[in-house]
C-alpha positions as CSV (number, residue, x, y, z in Angstrom):
1,M,127.9,160.2,1.2
2,A,126.4,160.6,3.8
3,L,127.1,157.5,5.8
4,H,130.5,158.1,5.2
5,G,130.6,161.6,6.6
6,L,130.9,163.5,3.7
7,R,127.7,165.1,3.6
8,D,125.8,166.5,6.1
9,S,122.3,165.3,4.9
10,T,120.8,163.3,2.1
11,H,117.1,163.7,0.4
12,D,116.9,160.0,-1.0
13,I,119.2,156.5,-0.1
14,D,120.5,154.8,-3.2
15,T,121.2,150.7,-3.2
16,V,122.7,149.1,-5.8
17,N,120.4,145.9,-5.1
18,R,117.2,145.7,-6.6
19,I,114.5,146.9,-4.6
20,S,111.6,144.1,-4.5
21,A,108.2,145.1,-5.2
22,S,107.3,144.4,-1.1
23,I,110.1,146.8,-0.1
24,R,109.0,149.6,-2.5
25,I,105.5,149.7,-1.0
26,A,106.9,149.9,2.3
27,A,109.2,152.1,1.9
28,E,106.4,154.5,-0.3
29,E,103.6,153.7,2.8
30,V,107.1,155.4,5.0
31,A,107.3,158.4,2.7
32,H,103.7,158.8,3.0
33,D,103.6,159.1,6.8
34,R,106.6,160.9,7.4
35,G,106.6,163.6,4.2
36,F,109.5,162.3,2.3
37,E,109.4,162.4,-1.5
38,A,107.8,158.7,-2.4
39,D,111.3,157.5,-4.2
40,W,113.1,159.2,-1.4
41,L,114.7,155.1,-0.9
42,N,115.6,153.9,-4.4
43,D,117.6,152.1,-6.8
44,R,119.0,153.9,-9.9
45,A,122.2,153.3,-8.8
46,A,122.0,149.7,-9.4
47,G,123.7,150.5,-13.0
48,F,126.4,152.0,-11.6
49,A,127.5,149.6,-9.6
50,P,131.1,148.5,-9.9
51,V,132.3,144.8,-11.2
52,G,133.8,142.7,-8.0
53,L,132.0,144.7,-5.6
54,D,131.9,142.1,-2.8
55,E,129.3,142.5,0.3
56,D,132.1,141.1,3.0
57,E,133.9,144.7,1.8
58,C,130.8,146.8,3.0
59,E,130.7,148.8,6.3
60,V,128.0,148.2,8.5
61,F,126.6,151.4,8.7
62,Y,123.3,149.1,10.9
63,E,122.2,146.3,12.1
64,H,118.6,145.4,13.5
65,P,117.0,141.5,13.6
66,R,115.6,142.8,10.2
67,L,117.4,144.7,8.8
68,R,121.6,146.1,7.6
69,V,122.7,148.7,6.3
70,L,126.0,148.4,4.5
71,G,127.6,150.9,2.9
72,P,130.5,149.7,0.2
73,P,133.8,151.4,0.7
74,P,135.0,155.0,-0.1
75,D,137.0,153.1,-3.6
76,Y,134.1,151.7,-5.2
77,V,131.8,154.8,-4.1
78,F,134.2,156.6,-6.1
79,L,134.2,154.6,-9.3
80,M,130.7,154.5,-9.4
81,K,130.8,157.8,-9.3
82,L,133.1,158.2,-11.6
83,Y,131.0,155.8,-14.5
84,A,128.5,157.8,-13.6
85,A,130.4,161.2,-14.4
86,R,127.5,163.7,-14.4
87,G,129.7,166.6,-12.8
88,G,129.0,168.4,-10.8
89,P,127.7,166.6,-7.5
90,D,129.8,163.7,-8.7
91,H,133.5,165.9,-9.1
92,D,132.9,167.3,-5.8
93,D,132.1,164.2,-4.0
94,M,134.9,161.7,-5.9
95,V,137.3,165.4,-4.8
96,A,136.0,164.4,-1.0
97,L,136.3,160.8,-1.4
98,W,139.6,160.7,-2.5
99,P,141.3,161.1,1.0
100,R,139.8,158.1,1.9
101,R,140.7,155.6,-1.0
102,T,143.5,153.0,-1.5
103,F,144.3,153.8,-4.7
104,T,147.8,153.9,-4.8
105,S,147.9,157.1,-7.4
106,A,145.9,158.0,-10.5
107,E,147.2,155.6,-13.1
108,D,145.9,152.7,-10.8
109,A,141.7,154.4,-9.8
110,A,141.8,154.7,-13.5
111,S,142.8,150.5,-14.0
112,R,140.8,150.0,-11.2
113,F,137.7,151.5,-13.5
114,A,138.2,149.0,-16.2
115,A,138.6,146.7,-14.4
116,A,134.8,146.9,-12.7
117,Y,133.7,148.8,-15.5
118,A,134.9,146.7,-18.8
119,H,132.0,146.8,-20.9
120,V,133.3,150.9,-20.5
121,R,135.0,152.0,-23.7
122,R,138.8,153.1,-22.3
123,D,139.5,156.9,-22.3
124,P,142.8,157.7,-22.2
125,H,142.5,161.1,-21.0
126,L,141.2,158.9,-18.0
127,A,144.0,159.0,-15.6
128,G,144.3,162.9,-16.3
129,Y,140.7,163.6,-15.0
130,I,141.7,161.5,-11.8
131,T,144.9,163.3,-11.3
132,T,142.5,166.8,-11.5
133,I,140.5,165.3,-9.1
134,K,143.7,164.3,-6.7
135,N,145.2,167.7,-7.2
136,E,141.5,169.0,-6.3
137,A,142.0,167.3,-2.9
138,A,145.1,168.2,-2.1
139,A,144.2,171.5,-2.3
140,S,141.4,171.7,-0.2
141,G,142.7,169.2,2.4
């Protein structure tokens, strides 16, 4: 959200890729040196990664010969937040993301959700909830 310019800051960086032991150790060293929380770099978002996320669709936020930071397009972040559906911050994040989406409608977003998370039981109210998000985005915007 911060890399998309939708938050001023963040306390952690989530990745959809599993973090190797060597990267985890390096991140913990950075945390110790900089006074960060030990899990400032974490892979908790990996379980929410939607099917169909292609690295070629991601935006390059930073590139260095030994480090490349990619961010998924707003549509995928929206779908991940919808899947996580913890309310509160996720709901607010989806409202903030809605103006940047390429979904043509709430129904289109619900259809893309179904394709990205085929293992999830269909919710007949999902498009209605997304319509609420769309309306809140329009009202705030």
